[in-house]
N, C-alpha and C positions, 0 to 999 in steps of 0.2 A: 364333457364337463370338467374333467381334471385338467385338460389342456387349457381351457379357458381360465381356470383359477391360476394355473402356472403363469400364463401370459399376463394376467392382471398383476400378479405378484412381481414379475420381472419389470413391468412398466412402472410400478411404484418405486422400485429400486432406482430406476433411471431418473425419477423425479427428485429423489432425495440427494441434493447437492450439498457439498461442504460450503459453509458460509465463511466469509472473511471477517464477519462481525466479531469484535473483541479487541483486546489489548495486545500490542505487538512491540517488539524491541529490535533495534538495529544499530550499527555503528556507522557514523557519517564521518569520512575523512575530511579534515579541514587544514588550511595552512598552519593553524595553531595547534594541531594535533587531533586525534580521533575524539569524537563526541558520541556518547551513548544517547540515543534518541528513543523516546517512547511515543507510540502512535496508537490512537484509538480509532477504529474503523466501524462504520455501520453500513451494512449492505441492505438495500431495498431493491430487489430485482437485480438489474444490471448496474444501478447507480450506487456509488460509494461516496459517503460523506465522512467527516471526522476531523481530527486535528492531530498535530504532532508538535513535540518540543523536546528540549534537552531533558534527559532523565534527572529527577531530583528537584525539579522546580524551574522557574523561569517562564518566559512567555510561551504561549501555545499559538500555533499558526493553523488556521483553518485550511482544510483541503478545498481548494477553489473548484476543482473539477476531478471527478473520479469515476472510473468505469471498470466493470468486469465483464469480459466476453469469453465464455468457456473457462479456461484456466489462465487467461491473459488479463493482467491488471495494469491500469494506468492511473497515476495520481499527479496532480499539479498543485504545488504549494507556492504562494507568493508571500514575501515578507519585506518590510521596510528595513533598510540598513541604518545603523546608528550614524554612520558617516554620510548618510544621504543616499537617495536612490533606492531602488528595489532590486530584489533578487527573485528569480523564478526557478524553482526546482521541478524537474520532470522525472517521475519514477515510472519504470516499466519493467514488468517481470512476469514470471510464471508461478502460479500458486500450486502447491503440491499438498493435497489432502486437507486443505484448509488450515494447515499448520506452519507452512514455510513459504517464503517468496524469494526467488532468486532472479536477478536481472541487473539493470543498469539504472543509475541515477545521473542526471546531467543538471548542471546549474549554469545559468547565464550570469556571469560576474563582470559587470562593466563592459558588456559586449563580447566577452570571451567565454566560450563554452568549455566547461570542465566536466569530464565524465569519470565515474567511479563505479565499481561493482556494488550491487545492492543486495544484501541478504538479510531478510527480516524473519523473525521467529515469533510465533504466537505464544503468549504467556499461558 
């Protein structure tokens, strides 16, 4: 009986996963200088939704596609450019303890792909 209780307790620990739901911050390098970005994520199962934008105000951009598989997260954000056309940002990284994400961000800028490290921290 004790073994059964122990096994059930251990199984319950395995089901309790860290969630990425919440508010996050990260720095996005741009040709005009680094931008502080705020991101709000909502996790439902493996699906991730939310939005991100420059800290302190300005437009928010919806996460068009987001997923979490184990500790691997992927996010896609699209935005219209003031000068015309659209930009697509792809974020991919590893989530640690539901508190930090480390990976790469790539952006398609006029057909040229630019990559930068991506390190986000949960508030």
